[in-house]
Each structure stands twice: as C-alpha cells, then as structure tokens.
C-alpha positions in Angstrom: 157.8 62.6 62.1 158.1 64.7 65.2 157.3 68.4 65.0 159.7 71.1 66.2 156.7 72.0 69.1 156.4 68.0 69.9 160.1 68.3 70.3 160.2 71.3 72.8 157.3 69.9 74.8 159.4 66.6 75.1 162.3 68.6 76.4 160.4 70.6 78.7 158.7 67.6 80.2 162.2 65.9 80.5 163.5 68.9 82.6 160.4 68.9 84.7 161.1 65.1 85.7 164.4 66.0 86.7 162.9 68.6 88.9 160.5 66.3 90.3 163.2 64.1 91.3 165.2 66.7 92.9 162.2 67.9 94.8 161.5 64.4 96.1 165.1 63.6 97.1 166.2 63.2 100.9 168.8 66.1 99.9 165.9 68.6 99.3 164.0 67.7 102.2 167.2 68.4 104.3 167.4 71.7 102.7 163.8 72.7 103.6 164.2 71.4 107.2 167.6 73.4 107.4 165.4 76.7 106.3 162.9 75.6 108.6 164.8 75.2 111.6 166.2 78.5 111.4 163.3 80.7 110.6 161.8 78.9 113.7 165.0 80.2 115.8 165.6 76.4 116.1 169.3 75.1 115.7 169.9 73.5 112.5 172.6 71.3 111.5 174.4 74.5 109.9 173.3 77.9 108.6 171.9 77.7 105.0 173.4 79.0 102.3 171.8 80.8 99.3 173.0 82.9 96.2 171.0 84.8 93.8 172.6 85.3 90.3 170.4 88.0 89.0 172.2 89.6 86.2 174.8 87.0 86.0 172.2 84.4 84.8 173.2 86.0 81.2 176.7 84.8 81.7 175.6 81.1 83.4 172.5 80.4 81.0 172.9 82.8 78.0 169.5 83.1 76.2 171.2 81.3 73.1 171.8 78.0 75.2 168.2 77.7 75.3 166.4 75.2 72.7 162.6 76.3 72.6 161.4 78.7 70.3 157.9 79.0 71.6 157.9 81.9 73.9 155.7 80.0 76.8 158.0 77.0 76.6 161.1 79.0 76.3 160.2 80.6 79.6 159.5 77.3 81.4 162.7 76.0 79.8 164.6 78.9 81.3 163.2 78.4 84.9 163.5 74.9 84.8 167.1 75.2 83.7 168.0 77.5 86.3 166.5 75.4 88.9 169.1 72.4 87.6 172.0 74.7 87.6 171.3 76.0 91.2 171.3 72.2 92.3 174.7 71.8 90.6 176.2 75.1 92.1 175.1 73.2 95.3 173.6 75.9 97.7 170.5 75.6 99.7 167.9 76.3 97.1 164.8 74.4 98.0 163.1 72.8 95.1 159.2 73.0 95.2 157.5 69.9 93.7 154.8 71.9 92.1 154.4 74.0 89.0 153.1 77.4 90.4 150.4 79.4 87.9 150.0 83.0 89.2 146.3 84.0 89.7 145.5 86.9 87.2 145.0 90.0 89.0 143.3 93.0 87.0 144.5 96.5 88.2 142.0 99.3 87.9 143.4 101.6 86.6 145.2 99.7 84.3 148.5 101.7 84.8 147.9 100.9 88.8 148.6 104.4 89.6 146.7 106.7 87.3 149.9 108.0 86.1 152.2 106.2 83.9 155.8 105.2 85.2 158.6 105.0 82.9 162.4 104.8 82.6 165.0 106.1 80.5 166.9 103.3 79.0 170.5 103.1 78.5 172.3 103.5 75.2 174.4 100.6 75.4 174.3 97.1 77.0 175.0 97.0 80.8 174.1 100.9 81.0 172.2 102.4 83.7 168.4 103.2 83.5 167.4 106.7 84.8 164.1 107.6 86.4 161.4 109.4 84.2 158.9 110.4 87.1 155.6 111.5 86.3 154.8 113.5 89.6 157.1 116.5 88.4 154.9 119.2 89.8 152.4 119.5 92.9 149.4 119.5 90.7 150.5 116.1 89.3 149.8 114.4 92.7 146.0 115.0 92.1 146.2 112.6 89.1 146.9 109.4 91.6 144.2 106.9 91.9 143.9 104.5 94.4 144.2 101.0 92.6 141.7 98.2 93.0 142.4 94.6 91.9 139.9 92.1 90.5 140.4 88.5 89.9 140.3 87.4 86.3 138.9 83.6 86.8 138.8 82.9 83.2 142.3 83.6 82.1 143.7 82.2 85.3 141.6 78.8 84.5 143.1 79.0 80.9 146.7 79.4 82.2 146.0 76.3 84.6 144.7 74.3 82.2 147.4 74.7 79.6 150.2 74.1 82.4 148.3 70.7 83.5 148.0 69.7 80.0 151.8 69.8 79.6 153.1 69.1 83.1 150.4 68.0 85.4 151.3 64.4 85.3 154.9 65.3 86.3 154.5 68.3 88.8 151.1 69.2 90.4 149.9 72.5 89.1 148.9 74.7 91.8 147.4 78.5 91.6 149.3 80.8 93.6 148.6 84.4 94.7 150.5 86.9 96.8 149.3 90.7 97.5 149.8 92.6 94.3 151.7 95.5 95.8 154.7 95.2 98.0 155.4 96.8 101.6 158.8 98.5 100.1 157.1 101.7 99.5 160.3 103.6 98.6 160.6 102.0 95.1 157.5 103.0 93.9 157.9 106.3 95.5 161.4 107.0 93.6 159.6 105.7 90.1 157.0 108.1 90.7 158.6 111.3 91.8 162.4 110.7 90.9 164.8 109.5 93.9 166.8 113.0 93.8 163.7 115.0 93.8 162.4 112.7 96.8 165.5 113.6 98.6 165.1 117.2 98.0 161.2 117.0 99.1 162.3 115.4 102.2 163.7 119.2 103.2 162.2 121.4 100.7 158.5 120.0 100.4 158.0 117.4 103.4 154.3 117.7 103.0 154.6 116.0 99.6 156.7 113.1 100.9 153.8 112.5 103.6 151.3 112.7 101.0 152.9 110.2 98.7 153.6 107.8 101.3 150.1 107.7 102.8 148.9 107.3 99.3 151.1 104.1 98.6 150.4 102.9 102.3 146.8 103.0 101.2 147.4 101.5 97.9 149.0 98.5 99.6 146.7 98.1 102.1 143.8 98.4 99.4 145.4 95.5 97.4 145.9 93.2 100.5 142.0 93.7 101.1 141.0 92.7 97.8 142.9 89.4 97.6 141.7 88.6 101.1 138.1 89.3 100.2 138.5 87.3 97.3 140.1 84.3 99.2 143.1 84.3 96.5 146.0 84.2 99.1 148.3 81.0 99.2 151.4 80.4 101.3 154.8 82.0 100.5 157.0 79.8 102.7 158.4 77.5 100.4 161.2 79.5 98.6 164.8 80.5 99.9 165.0 83.1 102.7 161.2 82.5 104.1 160.9 78.7 103.7 159.5 78.1 107.0 156.8 76.0 109.1 153.5 77.4 108.4 152.7 80.9 109.4 150.2 82.0 111.7 147.3 79.9 112.9 145.2 78.0 110.4 142.0 80.0 109.3 138.9 78.0 110.2 137.4 78.8 106.8 140.6 77.6 104.9 141.0 81.3 103.5 144.4 82.8 104.0 145.0 86.1 105.3 148.3 88.2 105.2 148.4 86.8 108.8 149.6 83.5 107.3 152.5 85.2 105.1 155.5 86.5 105.1 156.3 90.2 104.2 160.0 90.9 103.1 160.7 94.5 102.6 163.6 97.2 102.8 164.4 101.0 102.8 167.2 100.8 100.0 166.6 104.2 98.4 166.4 106.0 101.7 169.9 104.5 102.6 171.2 107.9 103.4 168.2 109.4 105.3 168.7 109.9 108.8 167.2 107.3 111.3 164.7 110.0 112.7 163.5 111.1 108.9 163.5 107.3 108.1 161.1 106.5 110.9 159.0 109.6 110.2 158.7 109.8 106.8 158.9 105.8 105.7 158.7 103.3 108.5 155.7 104.9 110.1 153.8 104.4 107.0 155.2 100.8 106.5 153.8 99.9 110.0 150.1 99.5 109.4 151.1 96.9 106.3 153.8 95.1 108.2 151.4 94.5 111.1 148.9 92.7 109.1 151.5 89.8 108.0 152.4 86.9 110.1 156.2 87.3 109.7 158.5 90.0 108.5 162.0 90.3 107.1 163.4 93.9 107.0 166.4 94.9 105.1 168.2 94.5 101.8 171.6 96.3 100.7 170.8 99.5 102.7 173.1 100.3 106.0 170.6 99.5 109.1 173.7 100.0 111.6 171.9 103.2 113.1 168.2 101.9 112.4 168.3 98.8 114.2 165.9 100.4 117.1 163.4 101.2 114.4 163.6 97.7 112.4 163.6 95.7 115.8 160.4 97.6 117.1 158.5 96.1 114.1 156.3 93.5 116.4 156.3 90.4 114.1 159.8 90.8 112.6 161.5 87.6 112.2 164.5 88.2 109.9 167.2 91.3 110.3 168.9 91.5 107.1 172.6 92.6 107.9 174.0 94.0 104.6 177.7 94.1 103.9 177.6 98.0 104.9 175.8 97.2 108.3 178.4 96.7 111.3 177.8 92.9 111.8 179.2 93.1 115.4 176.9 95.4 116.4 173.9 93.6 115.0 175.1 90.5 116.8 175.4 92.3 119.9 171.9 94.0 119.7 170.1 91.3 118.0 171.6 88.2 119.5 169.4 85.2 119.4 165.8 87.0 119.3 165.9 87.0 115.5 167.2 85.5 112.6 170.1 87.5 110.9 170.4 87.0 107.3 174.0 87.8 106.8 174.3 89.4 103.3 177.6 89.2 101.5 179.1 91.9 99.1 178.9 90.6 95.6 181.9 92.6 94.2 184.1 91.1 96.9 182.9 87.6 96.1 183.4 87.8 92.1 186.3 90.0 91.4 189.0 88.5 93.2 191.3 86.0 91.4 192.5 84.7 94.8 189.7 83.1 97.0 191.6 83.0 100.1 190.1 86.3 101.0 186.6 85.1 100.4 187.3 82.1 102.7 188.8 84.5 105.5 185.9 86.9 105.4 183.3 84.1 105.9 185.1 82.3 108.5 185.5 85.9 110.6 181.9 86.5 110.1 180.8 83.0 111.1 182.9 83.4 114.0 181.2 86.6 115.0 177.8 85.1 114.4 178.6 81.9 116.4 175.5 80.8 118.5 173.0 83.2 116.4 170.3 82.2 114.0 171.9 83.1 110.7 171.1 82.6 107.1 174.5 83.4 104.6 173.1 85.0 101.4 174.7 86.3 98.2 172.3 88.5 96.1 172.5 91.0 93.4 175.1 89.6 91.4 175.4 91.2 88.0 178.4 89.5 86.7 180.9 86.7 87.4 183.9 88.7 86.3 185.3 86.4 84.2 185.0 83.7 87.0 182.5 81.0 85.8 183.0 78.6 88.7 182.8 81.6 91.3 179.3 80.6 92.4 180.6 76.9 93.0 183.4 77.8 95.1 181.7 80.6 97.2 179.0 78.2 98.0 181.4 75.4 98.9 183.3 78.0 101.1 180.4 79.0 102.6 178.8 75.9 103.5 182.4 74.9 105.1 182.2 78.0 107.2 178.4 77.5 108.2 179.5 73.6 109.2 182.6 74.7 111.1 180.8 77.2 113.1 177.6 75.4 113.4 
C-alpha cells in the first residue's frame, strides 16, 4: 500500500512534469524572447506583461489547498502550483526548465550585522508590523560588525542530492547563487535605525546617516567579494523583469563576477527625501555597488519624477522603473528609447474597481504615451484581490491587448 509520503512525492513529480512541459513549449520560448528583446533595447512583438500577487497568493492559493504535509515537499508543491497558476493567468512569466537549489552561505556573525533586527508584529491578521530597531543610541553603532560569508559545501551538496533524488529525471537540478546582500541600502538602514528616526537623522544627525550608509555599502561590497572569490555566482537573467541575453562578457575562467549579473534596486524608504539629499545620503553610497554589476534596474514604488537625473547617471542602467506616482509623460520625454521603461501599475486601481473599463482606458492611455519606447508592463505588490478572484486574468488580458495595440 502506498504511504502518505510516497503519495506526496508522486504529486510533486506530476506537478514537475507539467512545469517541464511548459518550460519546453514554444509559447514559453516566445515569452523568453519577448523579455530578451525588450531588455536588449530591441523591438519585441509587444511589450511583456507581468503580475506579482505577493500577499494575494493567500486568496489565490490558500494553504488549505495544498496536499503535502511534509514541510519540504509542501514548499515545492506551493512553488510548482504557483507556476501553473501564473500560466493559467496568462501573463509573460518565463518558466525555467530547471529546479534551483540555493548555495548555502553562512554569515559571520550569524545575525549578519552584529545586532539583532526585530519587528513588532501586529495583533490581528492583516495588520501592519512596526520597526524595532537595535541602533537606538549613537553608541549602538559601535556594535555593528562587517559580515563575511562562507560557502557550506556539505549542506549545499545535501540539498542538491535530495532535490536530484526527487526531481532530477524531470527537471535538471542546478545550484544557484546571488550576492548575499542587495544594493537597496535603505531597507536594512530602516530596519537597523528605524524609518522615522532615519528621517530625523537626515536633519539632526547627518553624520550618523553617513556612518550607517558607509557601513552598509561596505557590507554589501564585502559580500560580493566573498561570493566572487569562491566562484559561486550564477546568472540571474532567467526570471521576469530581468530575463535577457547573457550579461557581460563571458569570463575566460568560467567564473562569473557581478559584471555578469543584473542588480535591481530602489530607494522606496527615502521617497519623501529631496533629490539633493537622496543623492548625498544614498545614491552616492549605492554607486560603488551598482558600478560592479553588468546591468541595473532602478526604482520600485517611489516617485522618481524629480530624481530622474540621478538615476540616469548610473552608467550601466538599463531599466528605469516608472511607478504609478512617477510622471509618465516626463519619463518618456527624458528617457526616450535609451533605456527600458518598466511601467508599474497601481495595485489598488486594478483590484478595487467593479467596472474594469477604467483599467482598460488607463492601460491604453499609458501605452499610447509610451508608444515607440522599450516597455515592460508590471503589476506588483498586490495584497488582496478585493473580492475579484478573476481580476489578474482580466488585467492580464487587458494589458496584453493594450500592449499589442500599441506595439
């Protein structure tokens, strides 16, 4: 009689077969080519369209819908179901034909920064968390430690072997590795100091902001050095937004550096900071990091209308992210066809209206403004579908129609 674990493994393998079929399909190759063309500043058949449900996954694929009880198999089941659901939604989600296993990187100190980062959790479901920063006094800055990262080959090999035993005959199992710390320095800065206090520091204690940003810059650069020296880096040009031709020149020894990778970063926490202060206290500290990457995408939900010149000064910039709060017409006028414009949609304007006619009109008006540019249409940061379970299907269809109409 088949055991529960055997049934769960059989379920995972069937889902993996369906993913492998999608990955090998002509449709998927067309999606990948669409992204590669736009990110190479070539003319695709139409702008790629992509949505990221984030918190809305709880409504699309609730936990009770999953069958596996084994925690590892359950996590794989969740990921595979999400891939199949995104295919049903119909957006331009490229399906990778491999199964990634992340290299195990061990930070020293174990808490990365030398101080513990905590958050105050909400009392109820759907509530907001709050920062609980460890750097409360200036003397606390002396507790920060520059982290180092080492490769745990044994744990990585164990994970690779386990995945290969389950899926290796269906999806090739590949070890993957990115730099351990991202270039978005404002996120850990807010976690370490607190966002409100960080804003006060910009006026009252600017030397502390410089000290914190310099520390974070050096930590990120050290992490990049560690994984480059270990020869662990793998390409990050397969997924949505950054699916592209190979980045940079192939290294003679086969060991990738950050010059062969994309960096996607932003300045969301500093949205309300003036352009001059943003450059002085933030962008200048990001530059040494971003200059080491082959291609860069900059922006997220912040308003970059008055910060365009700073963003465009990044020498290897490829994607300018135009949020719903950034002036689209001014971006088109300044960016033109020199870069890719990632046109971000406002999630609330997509999920809450009962009448989707407004969504259609806004998509068409935006694409009319963007006509002739290199464009991605992206909807992210969804926390709910607001009682419209088919809204991502509808939005995707309307976005594809607008992209095709103004191709």
